[in-house]
N, C-alpha and C positions, 0 to 999 in steps of 0.2 A: 503493500500500498503507498510505503512512503517512497519507493521507486516512481510511481505514478505521481502521485504530487510535485516530485522534481520536476518531472518531468512536463507535467504541464505547464509548472511555475516557469521550469526555462524558458519553456514556447512562449507563454503571454511575454519575457522580459526581451527575447530576443526580437521578439515582434512588437515589441514598444520601442525598442532601440532601430531596429529597420525603417519603423514610421518616421521617428525624427530624423534618421540619417536618410531618408528618401525625399522629405522638406526641406531640408540642406541642402543638399545633392541640387534638389528643383528651383532653387533660392538663388544659388550661384550660381548656376547655370543661364536664368533668365537675366542675371546683372552683368552677367558677361556678354549674352546677347544685348542688352540695351546700351552696352557702353561703344559694343561693339559696329552697332550703326550708329550712335554719336558720332565713330569720327568718320566715317562713310564719306566721303565728297557731297555736296547740297545737289549734284545732279542724282547722286545714285539712292540718297533718301527721298528725292523726290517722287522716284520710281518705285519703289516698296515704301509702302508706311512703317511707321513705329514697330505698329502691333502685328501686322502679315509678317515682319522681319523678325520680331519674338515667333509668332506662331510656328512658324516652317521651324524656326531652330529649335523651339520645344521637339515639334513632331520626331523632326529627326535624333534628338538626343533621346526620346521615350522608344525609339527602335534602335540605337544603340549599344555598343557593348559597355558602356559604362555604366549604364541603370542597371546592366544584369552581374554587372559585378558587385553592387550592393548586396546580394543575394547570401554574397561569400559570409554573411552575418548570422546566417544560419548554422552553413555548414562548418568552417572553420571550430567553433567552441565545442560544437555535436562531434567534430572527430577527436577533438582536444581532452574532452572529457571521454570518448569513448574508448581511447587510448588509453589513459591515465585509469579508467576501471580495467583495463588488459593489465595492464601492466602491476599495478598493485596485485592483485588477483593471480 
């Protein structure tokens, strides 16, 4: 019973960490895209609006590799605990 409680609490904690890291990462990417748009020459800014530029960049981010790396929040601690349990026993 203790093991099940450990797994459930661990999953909840890792889920909270995942959500927080995901929100932070999206925020940083959005700020970077806004700064990149502000650095464009005025002609390029006139061609693409700020919101359209950021939306296109965020769509690319959503399907990118960096977003998938955040899933390691679940994998690394699970592997570390499993390895620790195996080594101790």
